[in-house]
C-alpha positions as CSV (number, residue, x, y, z in Angstrom):
1,X,-68.2,-2.9,20.5
2,X,-69.9,-5.5,22.6
3,X,-69.7,-9.3,22.6
4,X,-72.2,-12.0,23.4
5,X,-70.4,-15.1,24.2
6,X,-70.9,-18.8,25.1
7,X,-68.5,-20.7,27.3
8,X,-68.4,-24.5,27.7
9,X,-67.0,-26.3,30.8
10,X,-65.9,-29.8,29.5
11,X,-65.3,-31.1,33.1
12,X,-69.0,-30.2,34.1
13,X,-70.6,-30.4,30.7
14,X,-72.2,-26.9,31.3
15,X,-72.7,-23.8,29.1
16,X,-72.5,-20.2,30.2
17,X,-73.9,-17.2,28.3
18,X,-72.8,-13.6,28.9
19,X,-72.0,-10.3,27.4
20,X,-69.1,-7.9,27.7
21,X,-67.3,-5.0,26.1
22,X,-63.9,-6.6,26.7
23,X,-63.9,-10.2,25.8
24,X,-60.3,-11.0,26.7
25,X,-60.6,-9.5,30.1
26,X,-63.9,-11.3,30.8
27,X,-62.5,-14.7,29.8
28,X,-59.5,-14.1,32.1
29,X,-62.0,-13.4,34.9
30,X,-64.0,-16.4,34.3
31,X,-61.0,-18.7,34.2
32,X,-58.5,-17.1,36.6
33,X,-59.4,-14.0,38.5
34,X,-63.1,-14.4,39.6
35,X,-63.5,-15.4,43.2
36,X,-67.3,-15.4,43.9
37,X,-68.8,-16.2,40.5
38,X,-70.8,-19.3,39.6
39,X,-68.4,-19.8,36.8
40,X,-65.5,-20.4,39.2
41,X,-67.0,-23.8,40.2
42,X,-66.8,-25.2,36.7
43,X,-63.4,-24.0,35.5
44,X,-61.8,-24.2,33.1
45,X,-64.0,-22.5,30.4
46,X,-63.6,-22.8,26.7
47,X,-64.9,-20.0,24.5
48,X,-67.2,-21.7,21.9
49,X,-69.2,-19.0,20.3
50,X,-69.3,-15.1,20.0
51,X,-71.4,-12.5,18.4
52,X,-70.5,-8.9,18.0
53,X,-72.8,-6.0,18.5
54,X,-72.6,-2.2,18.2
55,X,-74.6,-1.3,21.2
56,X,-74.8,-2.6,24.7
57,X,-78.6,-2.8,24.5
58,X,-78.5,-5.1,21.4
59,X,-75.9,-7.3,23.0
60,X,-78.0,-7.5,26.3
61,X,-81.0,-8.4,24.2
62,X,-79.3,-11.2,22.5
63,X,-77.7,-12.5,25.7
64,X,-81.3,-12.7,27.2
65,X,-82.6,-14.5,24.1
66,X,-79.8,-17.1,24.4
67,X,-80.8,-17.7,28.0
68,X,-84.4,-18.6,27.1
69,X,-85.5,-22.2,26.3
70,X,-85.1,-21.4,22.6
71,X,-81.7,-20.0,23.0
72,X,-80.5,-23.0,25.1
73,X,-82.0,-25.3,22.3
74,X,-79.9,-23.2,19.7
75,X,-76.8,-23.7,21.8
76,X,-77.4,-27.5,22.3
77,X,-78.0,-28.0,18.5
78,X,-74.8,-26.1,17.7
79,X,-72.5,-27.7,20.1
80,X,-73.9,-31.1,21.4
81,X,-73.3,-34.1,19.3
82,X,-76.2,-36.4,20.6
């Protein structure tokens, strides 16, 4: 099982899109354990969206889709109240 996820940093008003096979461990890394990651600068992160996939390739494909202009627009429409 693989997860595509969207994190939100309220302090920086930023979104982060990623994928993983262990969501709990990955969230811990983003919020506490990671030392060199881009996400460290914008802690704390809130998990705001997830999708589940059977294969790594399908999760990776969706992650890449969410990182395009169309994907960013999807995220903004779902989570930004403008």
